[in-house]
Each structure stands twice: as structure tokens, then as C-alpha cells.
N, CA, C and O atoms as CSV, one atom per row, in Angstrom:
chain,resi,resn,atom,element,x,y,z
A,1,MET,N,N,19.370,48.357,-8.752
A,1,MET,CA,C,20.509,47.480,-8.511
A,1,MET,C,C,20.020,46.041,-8.483
A,1,MET,O,O,18.935,45.746,-7.980
A,2,ASP,N,N,20.828,45.164,-9.023
A,2,ASP,CA,C,20.470,43.752,-9.043
A,2,ASP,C,C,21.463,42.952,-8.198
A,2,ASP,O,O,22.364,43.515,-7.575
A,3,GLU,N,N,21.282,41.643,-8.189
A,3,GLU,CA,C,22.131,40.759,-7.385
A,3,GLU,C,C,23.614,40.894,-7.743
A,3,GLU,O,O,24.472,40.813,-6.864
A,4,ILE,N,N,23.914,41.096,-9.011
A,4,ILE,CA,C,25.317,41.219,-9.423
A,4,ILE,C,C,25.923,42.508,-8.874
A,4,ILE,O,O,27.065,42.506,-8.413
A,5,ASP,N,N,25.166,43.612,-8.919
A,5,ASP,CA,C,25.659,44.861,-8.329
A,5,ASP,C,C,25.946,44.673,-6.842
A,5,ASP,O,O,26.980,45.110,-6.338
A,6,TYR,N,N,25.017,44.016,-6.148
A,6,TYR,CA,C,25.230,43.759,-4.723
A,6,TYR,C,C,26.465,42.894,-4.492
A,6,TYR,O,O,27.227,43.141,-3.557
A,7,ALA,N,N,26.667,41.900,-5.322
A,7,ALA,CA,C,27.846,41.034,-5.191
A,7,ALA,C,C,29.130,41.823,-5.446
A,7,ALA,O,O,30.135,41.616,-4.766
A,8,ILE,N,N,29.096,42.720,-6.418
A,8,ILE,CA,C,30.265,43.571,-6.699
A,8,ILE,C,C,30.592,44.429,-5.483
A,8,ILE,O,O,31.747,44.506,-5.064
A,9,ILE,N,N,29.580,45.067,-4.923
A,9,ILE,CA,C,29.786,45.937,-3.752
A,9,ILE,C,C,30.339,45.130,-2.585
A,9,ILE,O,O,31.310,45.536,-1.945
A,10,GLN,N,N,29.719,43.991,-2.313
A,10,GLN,CA,C,30.159,43.156,-1.190
A,10,GLN,C,C,31.607,42.716,-1.385
A,10,GLN,O,O,32.391,42.738,-0.436
A,11,THR,N,N,31.965,42.322,-2.589
A,11,THR,CA,C,33.314,41.840,-2.876
A,11,THR,C,C,34.335,42.964,-2.766
A,11,THR,O,O,35.402,42.776,-2.183
A,12,LEU,N,N,34.016,44.131,-3.322
A,12,LEU,CA,C,34.968,45.249,-3.279
A,12,LEU,C,C,35.190,45.776,-1.865
A,12,LEU,O,O,36.253,46.323,-1.571
A,13,GLN,N,N,34.203,45.619,-0.988
A,13,GLN,CA,C,34.415,46.025,0.396
A,13,GLN,C,C,35.494,45.179,1.061
A,13,GLN,O,O,36.194,45.655,1.954
A,14,GLY,N,N,35.630,43.944,0.637
A,14,GLY,CA,C,36.664,43.070,1.181
A,14,GLY,C,C,38.020,43.306,0.556
A,14,GLY,O,O,39.045,43.139,1.216
A,15,ASP,N,N,38.039,43.696,-0.723
A,15,ASP,CA,C,39.303,43.936,-1.426
A,15,ASP,C,C,39.066,44.955,-2.535
A,15,ASP,O,O,38.722,44.590,-3.659
A,16,GLY,N,N,39.248,46.215,-2.219
A,16,GLY,CA,C,39.039,47.295,-3.174
A,16,GLY,C,C,40.090,47.372,-4.259
A,16,GLY,O,O,39.926,48.121,-5.222
A,17,ARG,N,N,41.173,46.613,-4.125
A,17,ARG,CA,C,42.246,46.620,-5.131
A,17,ARG,C,C,42.176,45.418,-6.068
A,17,ARG,O,O,43.067,45.215,-6.893
A,18,MET,N,N,41.132,44.636,-5.939
A,18,MET,CA,C,40.969,43.452,-6.780
A,18,MET,C,C,40.917,43.869,-8.250
A,18,MET,O,O,40.305,44.881,-8.592
A,19,SER,N,N,41.553,43.094,-9.107
A,19,SER,CA,C,41.518,43.400,-10.546
A,19,SER,C,C,40.107,43.168,-11.082
A,19,SER,O,O,39.337,42.386,-10.524
A,20,TRP,N,N,39.779,43.868,-12.184
A,20,TRP,CA,C,38.464,43.682,-12.811
A,20,TRP,C,C,38.298,42.237,-13.268
A,20,TRP,O,O,37.199,41.686,-13.199
A,21,THR,N,N,39.369,41.628,-13.730
A,21,THR,CA,C,39.303,40.233,-14.180
A,21,THR,C,C,38.926,39.316,-13.023
A,21,THR,O,O,38.035,38.476,-13.152
A,22,GLU,N,N,39.607,39.481,-11.894
A,22,GLU,CA,C,39.317,38.655,-10.717
A,22,GLU,C,C,37.905,38.931,-10.200
A,22,GLU,O,O,37.178,38.005,-9.841
A,23,LEU,N,N,37.521,40.210,-10.165
A,23,LEU,CA,C,36.170,40.571,-9.725
A,23,LEU,C,C,35.126,39.955,-10.658
A,23,LEU,O,O,34.108,39.430,-10.206
A,24,GLY,N,N,35.391,40.025,-11.960
A,24,GLY,CA,C,34.475,39.425,-12.930
A,24,GLY,C,C,34.292,37.935,-12.711
A,24,GLY,O,O,33.175,37.424,-12.781
A,25,LYS,N,N,35.388,37.237,-12.445
A,25,LYS,CA,C,35.304,35.793,-12.171
A,25,LYS,C,C,34.480,35.534,-10.912
A,25,LYS,O,O,33.700,34.584,-10.857
A,26,THR,N,N,34.659,36.384,-9.903
A,26,THR,CA,C,33.946,36.211,-8.637
A,26,THR,C,C,32.440,36.377,-8.811
A,26,THR,O,O,31.660,35.639,-8.210
A,27,VAL,N,N,32.027,37.352,-9.639
A,27,VAL,CA,C,30.596,37.643,-9.775
A,27,VAL,C,C,29.988,37.090,-11.066
A,27,VAL,O,O,28.798,37.273,-11.320
A,28,GLY,N,N,30.804,36.413,-11.879
A,28,GLY,CA,C,30.287,35.769,-13.080
A,28,GLY,C,C,30.101,36.683,-14.276
A,28,GLY,O,O,29.171,36.491,-15.059
A,29,LEU,N,N,30.974,37.681,-14.434
A,29,LEU,CA,C,30.909,38.598,-15.574
A,29,LEU,C,C,32.255,38.659,-16.285
A,29,LEU,O,O,33.286,38.287,-15.724
A,30,SER,N,N,32.230,39.131,-17.519
A,30,SER,CA,C,33.478,39.381,-18.238
A,30,SER,C,C,34.151,40.621,-17.647
A,30,SER,O,O,33.518,41.408,-16.944
A,31,THR,N,N,35.430,40.781,-17.939
A,31,THR,CA,C,36.166,41.953,-17.450
A,31,THR,C,C,35.524,43.257,-17.924
A,31,THR,O,O,35.308,44.142,-17.095
A,32,PRO,N,N,35.207,43.426,-19.213
A,32,PRO,CA,C,34.575,44.676,-19.643
A,32,PRO,C,C,33.211,44.916,-18.981
A,32,PRO,O,O,32.872,46.053,-18.653
A,33,ALA,N,N,32.438,43.856,-18.788
A,33,ALA,CA,C,31.114,44.009,-18.173
A,33,ALA,C,C,31.225,44.443,-16.716
A,33,ALA,O,O,30.472,45.308,-16.269
A,34,VAL,N,N,32.155,43.851,-15.973
A,34,VAL,CA,C,32.309,44.231,-14.566
A,34,VAL,C,C,32.868,45.647,-14.462
A,34,VAL,O,O,32.483,46.401,-13.568
A,35,ASN,N,N,33.771,46.013,-15.368
A,35,ASN,CA,C,34.313,47.369,-15.389
A,35,ASN,C,C,33.187,48.383,-15.599
A,35,ASN,O,O,33.130,49.402,-14.911
A,36,GLU,N,N,32.299,48.104,-16.541
A,36,GLU,CA,C,31.180,49.007,-16.811
A,36,GLU,C,C,30.244,49.107,-15.605
A,36,GLU,O,O,29.776,50.195,-15.268
A,37,ARG,N,N,29.978,47.988,-14.967
A,37,ARG,CA,C,29.104,47.997,-13.785
A,37,ARG,C,C,29.713,48.826,-12.655
A,37,ARG,O,O,29.022,49.620,-12.018
A,38,VAL,N,N,31.011,48.635,-12.412
A,38,VAL,CA,C,31.674,49.397,-11.348
A,38,VAL,C,C,31.636,50.884,-11.676
A,38,VAL,O,O,31.362,51.698,-10.794
A,39,LYS,N,N,31.903,51.253,-12.916
A,39,LYS,CA,C,31.866,52.667,-13.318
A,39,LYS,C,C,30.478,53.255,-13.084
A,39,LYS,O,O,30.360,54.397,-12.640
A,40,LYS,N,N,29.423,52.487,-13.378
A,40,LYS,CA,C,28.052,52.960,-13.137
A,40,LYS,C,C,27.783,53.125,-11.642
A,40,LYS,O,O,27.141,54.090,-11.227
A,41,LEU,N,N,28.274,52.187,-10.837
A,41,LEU,CA,C,28.104,52.294,-9.381
A,41,LEU,C,C,28.842,53.519,-8.844
A,41,LEU,O,O,28.357,54.187,-7.931
A,42,GLU,N,N,30.007,53.811,-9.406
A,42,GLU,CA,C,30.750,55.013,-9.016
A,42,GLU,C,C,29.987,56.266,-9.445
A,42,GLU,O,O,29.843,57.202,-8.659
A,43,TYR,N,N,29.506,56.287,-10.670
A,43,TYR,CA,C,28.794,57.448,-11.210
A,43,TYR,C,C,27.542,57.749,-10.393
A,43,TYR,O,O,27.230,58.912,-10.138
A,44,ARG,N,N,26.821,56.699,-9.980
A,44,ARG,CA,C,25.597,56.878,-9.194
A,44,ARG,C,C,25.878,57.198,-7.733
A,44,ARG,O,O,24.949,57.467,-6.972
A,45,GLY,N,N,27.148,57.173,-7.328
A,45,GLY,CA,C,27.498,57.509,-5.953
A,45,GLY,C,C,27.372,56.362,-4.975
A,45,GLY,O,O,27.515,56.561,-3.769
A,46,VAL,N,N,27.106,55.163,-5.471
A,46,VAL,CA,C,27.044,53.995,-4.589
A,46,VAL,C,C,28.444,53.693,-4.073
A,46,VAL,O,O,28.634,53.469,-2.878
A,47,ILE,N,N,29.417,53.685,-4.966
A,47,ILE,CA,C,30.826,53.556,-4.584
A,47,ILE,C,C,31.404,54.963,-4.596
A,47,ILE,O,O,31.479,55.602,-5.645
A,48,GLU,N,N,31.809,55.441,-3.431
A,48,GLU,CA,C,32.307,56.813,-3.316
A,48,GLU,C,C,33.801,56.932,-3.532
A,48,GLU,O,O,34.285,58.015,-3.858
A,49,GLY,N,N,34.542,55.856,-3.361
A,49,GLY,CA,C,35.985,55.937,-3.527
A,49,GLY,C,C,36.667,54.707,-2.977
A,49,GLY,O,O,36.026,53.767,-2.507
A,50,TYR,N,N,37.979,54.738,-3.046
A,50,TYR,CA,C,38.826,53.647,-2.581
A,50,TYR,C,C,39.926,54.272,-1.742
A,50,TYR,O,O,40.438,55.339,-2.081
A,51,ARG,N,N,40.289,53.618,-0.658
A,51,ARG,CA,C,41.343,54.184,0.186
A,51,ARG,C,C,42.106,53.085,0.901
A,51,ARG,O,O,41.636,51.957,1.054
A,52,ALA,N,N,43.290,53.456,1.329
A,52,ALA,CA,C,44.107,52.530,2.114
A,52,ALA,C,C,43.591,52.502,3.551
A,52,ALA,O,O,43.155,53.526,4.078
A,53,VAL,N,N,43.640,51.345,4.175
A,53,VAL,CA,C,43.300,51.207,5.588
A,53,VAL,C,C,44.618,51.232,6.350
A,53,VAL,O,O,45.459,50.349,6.180
A,54,ILE,N,N,44.792,52.239,7.182
A,54,ILE,CA,C,46.052,52.471,7.883
A,54,ILE,C,C,45.962,51.919,9.305
A,54,ILE,O,O,44.944,52.084,9.977
A,55,ASN,N,N,47.020,51.270,9.754
A,55,ASN,CA,C,47.116,50.774,11.123
A,55,ASN,C,C,47.621,51.917,12.000
A,55,ASN,O,O,48.786,52.297,11.889
A,56,PRO,N,N,46.777,52.475,12.869
A,56,PRO,CA,C,47.212,53.607,13.694
A,56,PRO,C,C,48.384,53.272,14.620
A,56,PRO,O,O,49.201,54.142,14.921
A,57,VAL,N,N,48.471,52.027,15.069
A,57,VAL,CA,C,49.575,51.625,15.950
A,57,VAL,C,C,50.905,51.759,15.215
A,57,VAL,O,O,51.912,52.128,15.820
A,58,ALA,N,N,50.919,51.461,13.915
A,58,ALA,CA,C,52.143,51.609,13.118
A,58,ALA,C,C,52.569,53.073,13.030
A,58,ALA,O,O,53.736,53.365,12.767
A,59,LEU,N,N,51.634,53.988,13.249
A,59,LEU,CA,C,51.939,55.425,13.269
A,59,LEU,C,C,52.112,55.937,14.693
A,59,LEU,O,O,52.141,57.144,14.936
A,60,GLU,N,N,52.227,54.991,15.637
A,60,GLU,CA,C,52.415,55.288,17.059
A,60,GLU,C,C,51.240,56.058,17.657
A,60,GLU,O,O,51.415,56.870,18.566
A,61,LYS,N,N,50.043,55.794,17.135
A,61,LYS,CA,C,48.820,56.354,17.718
A,61,LYS,C,C,48.066,55.182,18.342
A,61,LYS,O,O,47.195,54.580,17.715
A,62,THR,N,N,48.417,54.874,19.583
A,62,THR,CA,C,47.951,53.652,20.234
A,62,THR,C,C,46.665,53.831,21.035
A,62,THR,O,O,46.023,52.846,21.398
A,63,ILE,N,N,46.286,55.057,21.309
A,63,ILE,CA,C,45.084,55.329,22.096
A,63,ILE,C,C,43.958,55.735,21.157
A,63,ILE,O,O,44.080,56.712,20.419
A,64,MET,N,N,42.858,54.980,21.184
A,64,MET,CA,C,41.673,55.371,20.438
A,64,MET,C,C,40.627,55.787,21.452
A,64,MET,O,O,40.358,55.064,22.412
A,65,ALA,N,N,40.042,56.947,21.240
A,65,ALA,CA,C,39.038,57.452,22.167
A,65,ALA,C,C,37.830,57.972,21.401
A,65,ALA,O,O,37.938,58.451,20.272
A,66,ILE,N,N,36.685,57.861,22.048
A,66,ILE,CA,C,35.442,58.458,21.568
A,66,ILE,C,C,35.081,59.536,22.580
A,66,ILE,O,O,35.042,59.286,23.785
A,67,LEU,N,N,34.822,60.718,22.083
A,67,LEU,CA,C,34.421,61.819,22.946
A,67,LEU,C,C,33.055,62.315,22.508
A,67,LEU,O,O,32.806,62.505,21.318
A,68,MET,N,N,32.179,62.521,23.467
A,68,MET,CA,C,30.852,63.065,23.213
A,68,MET,C,C,30.836,64.478,23.792
A,68,MET,O,O,31.272,64.701,24.921
A,69,PHE,N,N,30.335,65.418,23.016
A,69,PHE,CA,C,30.323,66.818,23.440
A,69,PHE,C,C,28.894,67.328,23.534
A,69,PHE,O,O,28.063,67.061,22.666
A,70,GLU,N,N,28.620,68.075,24.617
A,70,GLU,CA,C,27.336,68.750,24.744
A,70,GLU,C,C,27.565,70.250,24.933
A,70,GLU,O,O,28.645,70.679,25.336
A,71,ASP,N,N,26.543,71.027,24.637
A,71,ASP,CA,C,26.614,72.492,24.716
A,71,ASP,C,C,27.778,73.023,23.888
A,71,ASP,O,O,28.581,73.822,24.369
A,72,THR,N,N,27.859,72.577,22.651
A,72,THR,CA,C,29.013,72.892,21.814
A,72,THR,C,C,28.769,74.114,20.945
A,72,THR,O,O,27.682,74.304,20.398
A,73,LYS,N,N,29.808,74.940,20.831
A,73,LYS,CA,C,29.820,76.052,19.882
A,73,LYS,C,C,30.132,75.433,18.520
A,73,LYS,O,O,31.296,75.222,18.177
A,74,CYS,N,N,29.100,75.150,17.761
A,74,CYS,CA,C,29.184,74.242,16.608
A,74,CYS,C,C,30.209,74.627,15.556
A,74,CYS,O,O,31.100,73.830,15.264
A,75,ASP,N,N,30.121,75.813,14.978
A,75,ASP,CA,C,31.009,76.165,13.867
A,75,ASP,C,C,32.473,76.153,14.286
A,75,ASP,O,O,33.321,75.622,13.569
A,76,ALA,N,N,32.769,76.730,15.432
A,76,ALA,CA,C,34.153,76.763,15.915
A,76,ALA,C,C,34.641,75.350,16.242
A,76,ALA,O,O,35.798,75.014,15.990
A,77,PHE,N,N,33.762,74.536,16.800
A,77,PHE,CA,C,34.145,73.163,17.141
A,77,PHE,C,C,34.426,72.339,15.889
A,77,PHE,O,O,35.387,71.571,15.855
A,78,ILE,N,N,33.603,72.492,14.871
A,78,ILE,CA,C,33.831,71.776,13.613
A,78,ILE,C,C,35.187,72.156,13.035
A,78,ILE,O,O,35.941,71.285,12.602
A,79,ALA,N,N,35.505,73.445,13.024
A,79,ALA,CA,C,36.808,73.899,12.512
A,79,ALA,C,C,37.947,73.314,13.342
A,79,ALA,O,O,38.965,72.891,12.793
A,80,PHE,N,N,37.778,73.289,14.659
A,80,PHE,CA,C,38.785,72.711,15.550
A,80,PHE,C,C,39.032,71.244,15.195
A,80,PHE,O,O,40.181,70.812,15.097
A,81,CYS,N,N,37.955,70.478,15.003
A,81,CYS,CA,C,38.089,69.052,14.672
A,81,CYS,C,C,38.708,68.854,13.292
A,81,CYS,O,O,39.541,67.966,13.111
A,82,GLN,N,N,38.313,69.667,12.321
A,82,GLN,CA,C,38.880,69.550,10.974
A,82,GLN,C,C,40.382,69.801,10.985
A,82,GLN,O,O,41.121,69.176,10.224
A,83,ASP,N,N,40.834,70.704,11.833
A,83,ASP,CA,C,42.247,71.082,11.872
A,83,ASP,C,C,43.102,70.188,12.767
A,83,ASP,O,O,44.325,70.183,12.634
A,84,HIS,N,N,42.488,69.439,13.669
A,84,HIS,CA,C,43.271,68.655,14.629
A,84,HIS,C,C,43.731,67.342,13.996
A,84,HIS,O,O,42.901,66.594,13.479
A,85,PRO,N,N,45.029,67.041,14.023
A,85,PRO,CA,C,45.549,65.851,13.332
A,85,PRO,C,C,45.121,64.514,13.944
A,85,PRO,O,O,45.173,63.492,13.260
A,86,ASP,N,N,44.707,64.493,15.190
A,86,ASP,CA,C,44.311,63.231,15.818
A,86,ASP,C,C,42.856,62.849,15.533
A,86,ASP,O,O,42.491,61.681,15.667
A,87,VAL,N,N,42.029,63.808,15.146
A,87,VAL,CA,C,40.605,63.544,14.897
A,87,VAL,C,C,40.447,62.850,13.550
A,87,VAL,O,O,40.904,63.355,12.525
A,88,ILE,N,N,39.790,61.681,13.560
A,88,ILE,CA,C,39.538,60.988,12.290
A,88,ILE,C,C,38.062,60.985,11.917
A,88,ILE,O,O,37.723,60.753,10.756
A,89,GLU,N,N,37.177,61.238,12.879
A,89,GLU,CA,C,35.743,61.338,12.599
A,89,GLU,C,C,35.129,62.367,13.536
A,89,GLU,O,O,35.539,62.502,14.689
A,90,CYS,N,N,34.144,63.085,13.024
A,90,CYS,CA,C,33.350,64.005,13.837
A,90,CYS,C,C,31.932,63.954,13.286
A,90,CYS,O,O,31.709,64.214,12.103
A,91,HIS,N,N,30.977,63.618,14.146
A,91,HIS,CA,C,29.588,63.452,13.712
A,91,HIS,C,C,28.677,64.368,14.524
A,91,HIS,O,O,28.782,64.413,15.749
A,92,ARG,N,N,27.789,65.095,13.857
A,92,ARG,CA,C,26.776,65.925,14.512
A,92,ARG,C,C,25.645,65.003,14.936
A,92,ARG,O,O,25.221,64.145,14.161
A,93,LEU,N,N,25.149,65.170,16.163
A,93,LEU,CA,C,24.143,64.275,16.720
A,93,LEU,C,C,22.886,65.026,17.135
A,93,LEU,O,O,22.913,66.235,17.361
A,94,ALA,N,N,21.799,64.299,17.230
A,94,ALA,CA,C,20.574,64.787,17.857
A,94,ALA,C,C,20.484,64.097,19.217
A,94,ALA,O,O,20.849,62.929,19.350
A,95,GLY,N,N,20.004,64.811,20.212
A,95,GLY,CA,C,19.876,64.216,21.536
A,95,GLY,C,C,20.693,64.970,22.567
A,95,GLY,O,O,20.964,66.159,22.400
A,96,THR,N,N,21.082,64.293,23.621
A,96,THR,CA,C,21.816,64.907,24.723
A,96,THR,C,C,23.143,65.492,24.277
A,96,THR,O,O,23.533,66.569,24.728
A,97,PHE,N,N,23.834,64.794,23.398
A,97,PHE,CA,C,25.136,65.249,22.925
A,97,PHE,C,C,25.001,65.875,21.543
A,97,PHE,O,O,24.192,65.437,20.726
A,98,ASN,N,N,25.807,66.908,21.292
A,98,ASN,CA,C,25.806,67.589,19.995
A,98,ASN,C,C,26.735,66.919,18.990
A,98,ASN,O,O,26.438,66.874,17.797
A,99,PHE,N,N,27.871,66.396,19.480
A,99,PHE,CA,C,28.878,65.828,18.593
A,99,PHE,C,C,29.476,64.568,19.192
A,99,PHE,O,O,29.560,64.416,20.410
A,100,MET,N,N,29.891,63.663,18.304
A,100,MET,CA,C,30.695,62.507,18.671
A,100,MET,C,C,31.987,62.607,17.871
A,100,MET,O,O,31.958,62.770,16.651
A,101,VAL,N,N,33.118,62.508,18.559
A,101,VAL,CA,C,34.430,62.606,17.923
A,101,VAL,C,C,35.193,61.312,18.189
A,101,VAL,O,O,35.225,60.809,19.312
A,102,LYS,N,N,35.805,60.788,17.131
A,102,LYS,CA,C,36.685,59.624,17.263
A,102,LYS,C,C,38.084,60.092,16.930
A,102,LYS,O,O,38.310,60.749,15.914
A,103,LEU,N,N,39.025,59.745,17.800
A,103,LEU,CA,C,40.404,60.143,17.533
A,103,LEU,C,C,41.374,59.042,17.906
A,103,LEU,O,O,41.090,58.182,18.740
A,104,TYR,N,N,42.523,59.096,17.265
A,104,TYR,CA,C,43.671,58.251,17.599
A,104,TYR,C,C,44.789,59.186,18.003
A,104,TYR,O,O,45.073,60.167,17.315
A,105,THR,N,N,45.423,58.876,19.123
A,105,THR,CA,C,46.470,59.744,19.650
A,105,THR,C,C,47.573,58.883,20.270
A,105,THR,O,O,47.318,57.736,20.635
A,106,PRO,N,N,48.788,59.412,20.396
A,106,PRO,CA,C,49.902,58.588,20.877
A,106,PRO,C,C,49.826,58.162,22.341
A,106,PRO,O,O,50.361,57.110,22.692
A,107,SER,N,N,49.178,58.947,23.204
A,107,SER,CA,C,49.249,58.647,24.638
A,107,SER,C,C,48.067,59.272,25.369
A,107,SER,O,O,47.335,60.090,24.811
A,108,VAL,N,N,47.893,58.872,26.631
A,108,VAL,CA,C,46.848,59.513,27.433
A,108,VAL,C,C,47.192,60.972,27.696
A,108,VAL,O,O,46.302,61.797,27.904
A,109,GLU,N,N,48.470,61.289,27.685
A,109,GLU,CA,C,48.869,62.693,27.864
A,109,GLU,C,C,48.417,63.544,26.673
A,109,GLU,O,O,47.923,64.656,26.859
A,110,THR,N,N,48.584,63.030,25.458
A,110,THR,CA,C,48.128,63.796,24.292
A,110,THR,C,C,46.600,63.819,24.223
A,110,THR,O,O,46.021,64.778,23.714
A,111,LEU,N,N,45.947,62.778,24.727
A,111,LEU,CA,C,44.487,62.796,24.827
A,111,LEU,C,C,44.049,63.885,25.798
A,111,LEU,O,O,43.106,64.629,25.526
A,112,GLU,N,N,44.736,63.972,26.926
A,112,GLU,CA,C,44.414,65.012,27.902
A,112,GLU,C,C,44.608,66.405,27.307
A,112,GLU,O,O,43.806,67.306,27.556
A,113,THR,N,N,45.663,66.582,26.528
A,113,THR,CA,C,45.900,67.866,25.859
A,113,THR,C,C,44.753,68.189,24.907
A,113,THR,O,O,44.293,69.329,24.848
A,114,PHE,N,N,44.290,67.180,24.158
A,114,PHE,CA,C,43.148,67.385,23.262
A,114,PHE,C,C,41.912,67.785,24.062
A,114,PHE,O,O,41.217,68.736,23.705
A,115,ILE,N,N,41.642,67.062,25.136
A,115,ILE,CA,C,40.465,67.360,25.960
A,115,ILE,C,C,40.545,68.783,26.496
A,115,ILE,O,O,39.567,69.528,26.432
A,116,ASP,N,N,41.709,69.163,27.025
A,116,ASP,CA,C,41.876,70.525,27.545
A,116,ASP,C,C,41.612,71.570,26.465
A,116,ASP,O,O,40.935,72.567,26.714
A,117,ALA,N,N,42.146,71.341,25.264
A,117,ALA,CA,C,41.967,72.299,24.165
A,117,ALA,C,C,40.519,72.344,23.685
A,117,ALA,O,O,40.054,73.382,23.216
A,118,SER,N,N,39.806,71.228,23.800
A,118,SER,CA,C,38.431,71.165,23.286
A,118,SER,C,C,37.401,71.715,24.261
A,118,SER,O,O,36.271,71.997,23.861
A,119,MET,N,N,37.759,71.873,25.525
A,119,MET,CA,C,36.783,72.266,26.537
A,119,MET,C,C,36.218,73.666,26.320
A,119,MET,O,O,35.146,73.979,26.838
A,120,LYS,N,N,36.908,74.505,25.574
A,120,LYS,CA,C,36.350,75.840,25.313
A,120,LYS,C,C,35.170,75.783,24.340
A,120,LYS,O,O,34.447,76.767,24.187
A,121,TYR,N,N,34.972,74.629,23.679
A,121,TYR,CA,C,33.875,74.482,22.720
A,121,TYR,C,C,32.652,73.787,23.313
A,121,TYR,O,O,31.550,73.905,22.776
A,122,GLY,N,N,32.841,73.066,24.413
A,122,GLY,CA,C,31.736,72.348,25.024
A,122,GLY,C,C,32.241,71.395,26.088
A,122,GLY,O,O,33.441,71.300,26.348
A,123,LYS,N,N,31.301,70.692,26.697
A,123,LYS,CA,C,31.631,69.763,27.781
A,123,LYS,C,C,31.842,68.362,27.203
A,123,LYS,O,O,30.906,67.773,26.663
A,124,PRO,N,N,33.075,67.815,27.310
A,124,PRO,CA,C,33.332,66.482,26.755
A,124,PRO,C,C,33.109,65.360,27.771
A,124,PRO,O,O,33.344,65.526,28.967
A,125,SER,N,N,32.658,64.234,27.269
A,125,SER,CA,C,32.665,62.971,28.007
A,125,SER,C,C,33.517,62.024,27.169
A,125,SER,O,O,33.357,61.953,25.951
A,126,THR,N,N,34.422,61.299,27.822
A,126,THR,CA,C,35.441,60.547,27.090
A,126,THR,C,C,35.377,59.061,27.403
A,126,THR,O,O,35.208,58.654,28.552
A,127,TRP,N,N,35.518,58.254,26.340
A,127,TRP,CA,C,35.645,56.810,26.457
A,127,TRP,C,C,36.924,56.395,25.748
A,127,TRP,O,O,37.185,56.826,24.624
A,128,ILE,N,N,37.728,55.554,26.408
A,128,ILE,CA,C,38.971,55.058,25.810
A,128,ILE,C,C,38.780,53.585,25.450
A,128,ILE,O,O,38.302,52.792,26.262
A,129,ARG,N,N,39.160,53.235,24.226
A,129,ARG,CA,C,39.016,51.858,23.747
A,129,ARG,C,C,39.962,50.926,24.504
A,129,ARG,O,O,41.137,51.239,24.699
A,130,LEU,N,N,39.436,49.792,24.923
A,130,LEU,CA,C,40.252,48.732,25.508
A,130,LEU,C,C,40.642,47.715,24.443
A,130,LEU,O,O,41.798,47.296,24.370
A,131,SER,N,N,39.673,47.319,23.614
A,131,SER,CA,C,39.928,46.399,22.503
A,131,SER,C,C,38.867,46.639,21.438
A,131,SER,O,O,37.907,47.378,21.655
A,132,SER,N,N,39.054,46.005,20.287
A,132,SER,CA,C,38.107,46.166,19.173
A,132,SER,C,C,37.697,44.796,18.645
A,132,SER,O,O,38.256,44.329,17.652
A,133,PRO,N,N,36.729,44.142,19.292
A,133,PRO,CA,C,36.299,42.831,18.819
A,133,PRO,C,C,35.770,42.849,17.378
A,133,PRO,O,O,35.904,41.859,16.658
A,134,VAL,N,N,35.175,43.962,16.959
A,134,VAL,CA,C,34.729,44.143,15.570
A,134,VAL,C,C,35.308,45.478,15.109
A,134,VAL,O,O,34.662,46.518,15.233
A,135,ALA,N,N,36.526,45.442,14.578
A,135,ALA,CA,C,37.209,46.672,14.173
A,135,ALA,C,C,36.674,47.213,12.855
A,135,ALA,O,O,36.657,48.426,12.647
A,136,PHE,N,N,36.243,46.340,11.974
A,136,PHE,CA,C,35.668,46.755,10.697
A,136,PHE,C,C,34.674,45.696,10.264
A,136,PHE,O,O,34.927,44.497,10.383
A,137,LYS,N,N,33.560,46.151,9.770
A,137,LYS,CA,C,32.565,45.226,9.246
A,137,LYS,C,C,31.979,45.861,7.996
A,137,LYS,O,O,31.479,46.986,8.040
A,138,ALA,N,N,32.040,45.149,6.894
A,138,ALA,CA,C,31.506,45.657,5.632
A,138,ALA,C,C,29.986,45.749,5.710
A,138,ALA,O,O,29.346,44.987,6.435
A,139,PHE,N,N,29.412,46.691,4.954
A,139,PHE,CA,C,27.964,46.767,4.830
A,139,PHE,C,C,27.453,45.482,4.206
A,139,PHE,O,O,28.044,44.977,3.252
A,140,THR,N,N,26.370,44.951,4.729
A,140,THR,CA,C,25.693,43.841,4.073
A,140,THR,C,C,24.729,44.460,3.080
A,140,THR,O,O,23.894,45.286,3.449
A,141,VAL,N,N,24.841,44.068,1.833
A,141,VAL,CA,C,24.001,44.657,0.792
A,141,VAL,C,C,23.150,43.585,0.139
A,141,VAL,O,O,23.511,42.408,0.138
A,142,GLY,N,N,22.021,43.994,-0.416
A,142,GLY,CA,C,21.129,43.024,-1.044
A,142,GLY,C,C,20.659,42.021,-0.015
A,142,GLY,O,O,20.287,42.387,1.100
A,143,ASN,N,N,20.678,40.762,-0.389
A,143,ASN,CA,C,20.279,39.715,0.548
A,143,ASN,C,C,21.464,39.168,1.335
A,143,ASN,O,O,21.316,38.230,2.118
A,144,GLY,N,N,22.657,39.766,1.123
A,144,GLY,CA,C,23.841,39.357,1.860
A,144,GLY,C,C,24.499,38.096,1.352
A,144,GLY,O,O,25.487,37.639,1.925
A,145,VAL,N,N,23.968,37.527,0.286
A,145,VAL,CA,C,24.503,36.284,-0.265
A,145,VAL,C,C,25.260,36.597,-1.543
A,145,VAL,O,O,24.716,37.219,-2.455
A,146,LEU,N,N,26.514,36.169,-1.614
A,146,LEU,CA,C,27.294,36.365,-2.833
A,146,LEU,C,C,26.920,35.313,-3.862
A,146,LEU,O,O,26.577,34.181,-3.522
A,147,ILE,N,N,26.990,35.701,-5.106
A,147,ILE,CA,C,26.660,34.783,-6.207
A,147,ILE,C,C,27.745,33.729,-6.335
A,147,ILE,O,O,27.660,32.859,-7.201
């Protein structure tokens, strides 16, 4: 990867819907050249996909919580998390905790219901978000300087 690839990645993280023409102008390439570069980055797995960023509050999911689980029945717990509509991330960990789960839910009552349902898989410790000073931060790639 060269500086232009890094600039493409950095730019697309800020606006994944940017046109190839606009992206080309930003990184100093023609539209066909930037299109080819992006396709190569996709093919190599550097760019895995594009998705909409959804505001959970607009879906009335105002409570964000992180739960850490220890002594977890792994396979059953993974299936539980995959099937639960409030779970948006589940990560297997090394150390004291086996799993970290991030979820958005409508209320503390629905969070409590989730906790109660999850306790058969392991012991949860729960943190509720108060605010998000850094809600999203793009990966810094290359030297972090755009062309």
C-alpha cells in the first residue's frame, strides 16, 4: 500500500458514499484510477464493506451498556448474543472475563431483562454509558496525513 491507498482509506472512513470523482479529486487521481484502487482494496480485504451508521436514539434505544461475562458457557452464550436484538457486538476475551458485550436497549428495565436472561450463561458485570465523548474515530492509516 502506498500513500494514495492510505489517503483513500482515510477519506472513505469519513464518507463512504463519496463519488469516485470526488474521491479522485481529494487524493489526486482520475475517476477510473481511483475506482480501480478502491476495487483492489476491496479485493484484498482492506475495505470490507460499506454500511449506514444508525442513531440508536432514533430507534428508541437510549441505553447503551457494556457487559463483561466470566465463567461463560461459550457456544450457548454466543448463540444467545447472535439471536438477541439488542446486542450489537460480542467479543471473546482473554483474561478475567470471557466475553464483552455491547448493547443498545430502550430502558433500564429491558437491560435488566437482558441481564436476567444472560445469567444462565455466566456472571455479568455491567457498565451503563453516561456520555460518548468519542463516539466514533476512524482508523489512522499510513502516516495519518492526507495528500
